[in-house]
Backbone as CSV, one residue per row, in Angstrom:
resi,resn,N_x,N_y,N_z,CA_x,CA_y,CA_z,C_x,C_y,C_z
1,MET,-5.250,2.209,96.827,-4.737,2.785,98.082,-5.837,2.947,99.038
2,LYS,-5.658,2.295,100.089,-6.540,2.424,101.302,-6.116,3.534,102.207
3,VAL,-7.043,4.150,102.860,-6.735,5.306,103.735,-7.502,5.004,105.052
4,HIS,-6.938,5.045,106.181,-7.463,4.820,107.452,-7.209,5.958,108.145
5,LEU,-8.385,6.492,108.920,-8.306,7.599,109.978,-8.708,7.216,111.393
6,ASP,-8.052,7.301,112.248,-8.300,6.987,113.807,-8.162,8.201,114.448
7,ILE,-9.385,8.588,115.016,-9.443,9.877,115.831,-9.757,9.403,117.290
8,ASN,-8.940,9.771,118.214,-9.060,9.533,119.674,-8.493,10.366,120.495
9,ASP,-9.374,10.932,121.578,-8.849,11.978,122.481,-7.670,11.727,123.224
10,SER,-7.387,10.317,123.480,-6.326,9.968,124.226,-4.872,10.206,123.507
11,TYR,-4.741,10.506,122.113,-3.628,10.629,121.428,-2.945,11.992,121.788
12,GLN,-1.545,11.966,122.200,-0.892,13.074,122.598,-0.619,13.939,121.293
13,GLU,-0.189,13.317,120.109,0.205,14.112,119.026,-0.202,13.160,117.850
14,THR,-0.353,13.762,116.652,-0.685,13.201,115.438,0.626,12.534,114.774
15,VAL,0.211,11.148,114.511,1.363,10.387,113.974,0.798,9.918,112.566
16,ILE,1.573,9.946,111.556,1.137,9.454,110.183,1.898,8.206,109.973
17,THR,1.467,7.166,109.448,2.160,6.058,109.195,1.660,5.545,107.750
18,ILE,2.632,5.409,106.889,2.272,4.803,105.608,2.840,3.532,105.357
19,GLN,2.150,2.494,105.053,2.498,1.277,104.779,2.569,0.782,103.307
20,CYS,3.666,0.654,102.705,3.537,0.341,101.247,4.659,-0.665,100.913
21,LYS,4.517,-1.411,99.801,5.473,-2.345,99.251,6.605,-1.523,98.890
22,GLU,6.591,-0.489,98.102,7.516,0.354,97.679,7.353,1.723,97.795
23,ALA,8.093,2.673,97.919,7.988,4.106,97.901,7.944,4.727,96.419
24,ASP,6.812,4.478,95.677,6.816,5.115,94.429,6.452,6.739,94.408
25,GLN,6.447,7.175,93.160,6.374,8.714,93.116,5.081,9.236,93.835
26,THR,3.976,8.594,93.874,2.783,9.008,94.623,3.059,9.045,96.043
27,ILE,3.751,8.102,96.664,4.117,8.059,98.189,4.990,9.228,98.510
28,LEU,6.031,9.489,97.546,6.934,10.441,97.817,6.343,11.855,97.683
29,ASP,5.330,11.901,96.684,4.538,13.193,96.622,3.789,13.620,97.761
30,LEU,3.263,12.435,98.329,2.265,12.495,99.371,3.128,13.081,100.574
31,LEU,4.251,12.368,100.836,5.124,12.747,101.884,5.614,14.180,101.897
32,HIS,5.965,14.603,100.647,6.308,15.998,100.584,5.227,16.966,100.861
33,ASP,4.044,16.754,100.525,2.840,17.529,100.787,2.457,17.532,102.289
34,ILE,2.765,16.439,102.863,2.468,16.536,104.372,3.692,17.380,105.129
35,LYS,4.917,17.284,104.756,5.950,18.136,105.183,5.628,19.628,104.825
36,ARG,5.012,19.826,103.674,4.847,21.137,103.466,3.732,21.911,104.158
37,SER,2.826,20.940,104.589,1.502,21.413,105.376,1.712,21.907,106.714
38,GLU,3.071,21.585,107.253,3.583,21.964,108.555,3.956,23.392,108.616
39,THR,3.890,24.275,107.573,4.171,25.636,107.661,3.145,26.449,108.259
40,PRO,3.087,26.738,109.689,1.947,27.468,110.386,1.854,28.878,110.101
41,PHE,3.041,29.493,109.868,2.991,31.073,109.532,4.258,31.370,108.757
42,ILE,4.353,32.596,108.209,5.572,33.179,107.667,5.693,34.583,108.240
43,VAL,6.749,35.002,108.467,7.005,36.246,109.141,7.244,37.246,107.954
44,GLY,6.636,38.340,108.030,6.640,39.312,107.077,6.969,40.740,107.779
45,GLN,7.666,41.450,106.966,8.014,42.802,107.651,7.354,43.923,106.818
46,GLN,6.770,44.849,107.631,5.973,45.965,107.016,6.589,47.231,107.736
47,GLY,7.371,47.991,107.143,8.093,49.113,107.853,9.195,48.577,109.079
48,GLU,8.979,48.907,110.192,9.790,48.296,111.182,9.123,47.100,111.958
49,MET,7.869,47.003,111.715,6.982,45.755,112.452,7.097,44.481,111.706
50,GLN,7.336,43.389,112.668,7.339,41.963,112.150,5.778,41.606,112.249
51,HIS,5.521,40.737,111.167,3.871,40.413,111.284,4.050,38.938,111.004
52,LEU,3.067,38.080,111.829,3.104,36.637,111.512,1.752,36.583,110.538
53,LEU,2.137,35.904,109.307,1.046,35.757,108.208,0.856,34.280,108.185
54,LYS,-0.480,34.132,108.022,-0.956,32.598,107.879,-0.971,32.363,106.420
55,PRO,-0.464,31.276,105.919,-0.255,31.212,104.310,-1.615,31.160,103.703
56,GLU,-2.712,30.944,104.298,-3.963,30.959,103.676,-4.474,32.382,103.461
57,ASN,-3.944,33.327,104.185,-4.199,34.698,104.084,-3.517,35.406,102.980
58,ILE,-2.336,34.747,102.576,-1.616,35.461,101.391,-2.086,35.193,100.127
59,HIS,-2.281,36.255,99.191,-2.633,36.034,97.956,-1.752,35.492,97.031
60,LEU,-0.517,36.163,97.085,0.690,35.879,96.408,1.795,36.227,96.873
61,PHE,2.994,35.629,96.350,4.354,35.973,96.682,4.903,36.581,95.348
62,ARG,5.444,37.772,95.409,6.189,38.402,94.294,7.437,39.071,94.519
63,VAL,8.482,38.972,93.473,9.644,39.450,93.509,9.566,40.998,93.266
64,GLN,9.912,41.969,94.209,9.995,43.198,93.970,11.338,43.882,94.327
65,ASN,11.905,44.495,93.415,13.218,45.148,93.813,14.069,44.135,94.532
66,GLU,14.300,43.094,93.806,15.153,42.085,94.340,14.956,41.357,95.745
67,SER,13.818,41.674,96.214,13.241,41.017,97.445,11.719,40.418,97.349
68,VAL,11.386,39.437,98.133,10.282,38.870,97.886,9.268,39.415,98.971
69,HIS,7.998,39.573,98.387,6.951,40.184,99.089,5.797,39.261,99.210
70,ALA,5.060,39.283,100.398,3.704,38.697,100.504,2.688,39.490,100.266
71,ILE,1.905,39.325,99.482,0.746,40.332,99.152,-0.524,39.770,99.817
72,THR,-1.076,40.620,100.942,-2.387,40.105,101.519,-3.400,41.130,101.321
73,ALA,-4.578,40.958,101.874,-5.548,41.936,101.905,-5.066,43.167,102.760
74,GLU,-4.295,42.983,103.645,-3.556,43.979,104.481,-2.531,44.817,104.001
75,GLY,-1.952,44.474,102.875,-0.761,45.031,102.126,0.196,44.154,101.889
76,ALA,1.376,44.642,101.536,2.669,43.863,101.046,3.502,43.863,102.198
77,PHE,4.062,42.566,102.563,5.043,42.493,103.465,6.377,41.785,102.893
78,LYS,7.506,42.273,103.448,8.839,41.684,102.940,9.092,40.555,103.746
79,VAL,9.366,39.422,102.892,9.769,38.177,103.632,11.160,37.756,103.397
80,LYS,11.911,37.165,104.295,13.305,36.717,104.080,13.459,35.559,103.221
81,GLU,12.560,34.783,103.050,12.708,33.511,102.014,12.816,33.819,100.786
82,LYS,13.375,33.121,100.052,13.383,33.118,98.482,12.297,32.381,98.006
83,LEU,11.864,32.591,96.716,10.689,31.974,96.142,10.800,30.571,96.160
84,TYR,12.050,29.952,95.724,12.117,28.633,95.554,11.978,27.894,97.107
85,GLU,12.472,28.623,98.139,12.366,28.166,99.441,10.814,28.035,99.863
86,LEU,10.008,29.106,99.599,8.545,29.326,99.851,7.923,28.219,98.989
87,GLU,8.167,27.888,97.799,7.572,26.940,97.026,7.881,25.410,97.576
88,GLU,8.973,25.191,98.250,9.126,24.091,98.909,8.421,23.822,100.278
89,GLN,8.289,25.020,101.028,7.461,25.082,102.251,6.022,24.953,102.084
90,LEU,5.491,25.472,101.172,4.079,25.741,100.924,3.403,24.602,100.255
91,SER,2.242,24.174,100.646,1.336,23.139,100.038,1.331,23.246,98.677
92,SER,1.497,22.272,97.914,1.254,22.350,96.244,-0.163,22.299,96.023
93,GLY,-0.976,21.911,96.878,-2.292,21.848,96.565,-3.078,23.226,96.753
94,LYS,-2.183,24.126,97.371,-2.807,25.464,97.599,-1.989,26.541,96.928
95,PHE,-0.673,26.416,96.698,0.040,27.427,96.257,0.780,26.916,94.812
96,VAL,0.822,27.709,93.792,1.356,27.307,92.363,2.368,28.473,91.883
97,ARG,3.305,28.010,91.226,4.203,28.954,90.536,3.464,29.629,89.197
98,LEU,3.652,30.800,89.223,2.943,31.223,87.945,4.086,31.856,87.011
99,SER,5.361,32.228,87.577,6.455,32.717,86.782,7.668,32.633,87.437
100,LYS,8.873,33.006,87.032,10.087,33.116,87.885,9.871,33.922,88.963
101,SER,8.940,34.985,88.957,8.954,35.855,90.153,7.745,35.832,90.789
102,VAL,6.716,34.902,90.702,5.404,34.857,91.308,5.084,33.467,91.625
103,ILE,4.608,33.330,93.034,3.877,31.996,93.431,2.439,32.661,93.941
104,ALA,1.426,32.031,93.538,-0.107,32.371,93.841,-0.626,31.345,94.701
105,ASN,-1.606,31.731,95.574,-2.581,30.966,96.314,-3.666,30.690,95.354
106,LEU,-3.852,29.309,95.153,-4.878,29.032,94.094,-6.331,29.399,94.486
107,TYR,-6.487,29.468,95.966,-7.919,29.855,96.343,-8.088,31.357,96.322
108,GLU,-7.158,32.096,96.005,-7.272,33.606,95.736,-7.457,33.965,94.294
109,LEU,-7.448,32.937,93.441,-7.556,33.150,91.875,-9.145,33.327,91.673
110,SER,-9.333,34.279,90.671,-10.658,34.437,90.388,-10.943,33.981,88.871
111,HIS,-10.201,34.284,88.057,-10.362,33.844,86.702,-9.091,34.163,85.851
112,PHE,-9.173,33.362,84.570,-7.965,33.497,83.645,-8.493,34.085,82.395
113,GLU,-7.548,34.570,81.813,-7.635,35.164,80.204,-6.415,34.696,79.511
114,ALA,-6.851,33.842,78.425,-5.687,33.213,77.464,-5.290,34.528,76.531
115,SER,-3.984,34.465,76.072,-3.667,35.430,75.219,-2.914,34.571,73.860
116,PHE,-2.786,35.171,72.890,-2.218,34.505,71.596,-0.965,33.961,71.782
117,HIS,-0.052,34.556,72.765,1.251,34.079,72.784,1.530,32.931,73.713
118,GLY,0.277,32.288,74.115,0.577,31.012,74.973,0.664,31.376,76.353
119,THR,0.465,32.552,76.803,0.428,32.874,78.303,-0.983,33.052,78.799
120,LEU,-1.136,33.110,80.040,-2.285,33.273,80.699,-2.269,34.481,81.602
121,ARG,-3.256,35.469,81.564,-3.356,36.404,82.569,-4.384,36.014,83.719
122,VAL,-3.872,35.986,84.935,-4.564,35.619,86.035,-5.102,36.799,86.878
123,TYR,-6.280,36.775,87.220,-7.074,37.793,88.021,-7.356,37.330,89.359
124,PHE,-7.007,37.938,90.385,-7.171,37.595,91.867,-8.466,38.173,92.361
125,HIS,-9.238,37.551,93.379,-10.115,38.151,94.011,-9.867,39.572,94.442
126,SER,-8.640,39.846,94.822,-8.396,41.139,95.334,-8.160,42.346,94.203
127,GLY,-8.253,41.900,92.940,-8.180,42.899,91.933,-6.693,42.913,91.287
128,GLU,-5.708,42.206,92.007,-4.317,42.119,91.374,-4.408,41.140,90.115
129,THR,-3.517,41.502,89.296,-3.473,40.550,88.027,-1.884,40.185,88.066
130,GLU,-1.678,39.084,87.286,-0.358,38.694,86.996,-0.504,37.710,85.704
131,TYR,0.704,37.529,85.203,0.815,36.750,83.968,1.593,35.492,84.292
132,VAL,0.990,34.435,83.629,1.569,32.989,83.764,2.596,32.989,82.547
133,SER,3.589,32.695,82.715,4.563,32.410,81.665,4.392,30.994,81.057
134,ARG,4.789,30.922,79.649,4.383,29.745,79.018,4.915,28.520,79.862
135,HIS,6.070,28.710,80.329,6.794,27.613,81.049,5.958,27.058,82.029
136,TYR,4.969,27.816,82.720,4.342,27.365,83.909,2.770,27.121,83.609
137,VAL,2.324,27.182,82.384,0.987,27.031,82.098,0.624,25.649,82.415
138,ASN,1.381,24.639,82.036,1.049,23.534,82.576,0.991,23.026,83.805
139,GLY,1.827,23.610,84.502,1.822,23.501,86.040,0.213,24.009,86.655
140,ILE,0.037,25.106,86.122,-1.383,25.630,86.585,-2.534,24.682,86.184
141,LYS,-2.527,24.404,84.892,-3.544,23.435,84.436,-3.506,22.020,85.333
142,GLU,-2.482,21.569,85.673,-2.217,20.311,86.406,-2.912,20.569,87.883
143,ALA,-2.412,21.681,88.614,-2.814,22.193,89.907,-4.406,22.335,89.876
144,LEU,-4.935,22.940,88.863,-6.433,23.178,88.851,-7.185,21.716,88.515
145,LYS,-6.672,20.993,87.894,-7.076,19.411,87.571,-7.126,18.788,88.946
146,LEU,-6.088,18.999,89.702,-5.876,18.052,91.155,-7.012,18.743,91.986
147,ASN,-7.541,19.844,91.790,-8.343,20.386,92.853,-9.778,20.305,92.478
148,ARG,-10.100,19.755,91.365,-11.512,19.637,90.816,-12.130,18.249,91.485
149,ARG,-13.190,18.374,91.579,-14.003,17.192,92.268,-14.244,16.165,91.013
150,LYS,-14.182,14.969,91.400,-14.308,13.853,90.481,-15.930,13.708,90.342
151,PRO,-16.486,13.545,89.035,-17.939,13.388,88.824,-18.453,12.171,89.299
């Protein structure tokens, strides 16, 4: 696959063109990731105030009391979206599903601890901890593999 980047001050907007013989899974994944990267902010509610949250500042999304909350360094914010909607909107290279009730920002993860039951305990830079259910362990491994540099 060849990649060409053309930067020019005269361009009014960014246009992405993909030329291919057929749209295989790699191309479809790329298109999906491009669409996901267009999420500029998420609206979160804290008390009566509405806040604009940048996805990169969100440590994780957690279901609490049947509603979804974005956890940041500034606290927890209730969001209107469901977890599956957030999963579709957010970049798969930055966010990953840990369980039925948690989506995490990969760049906020500190370290992991394996358990005998096949689950992982995830530690965040903020001090938060969550468990990765066995169903999502392979997804975490794959996401981390994708973010590794090639030797």
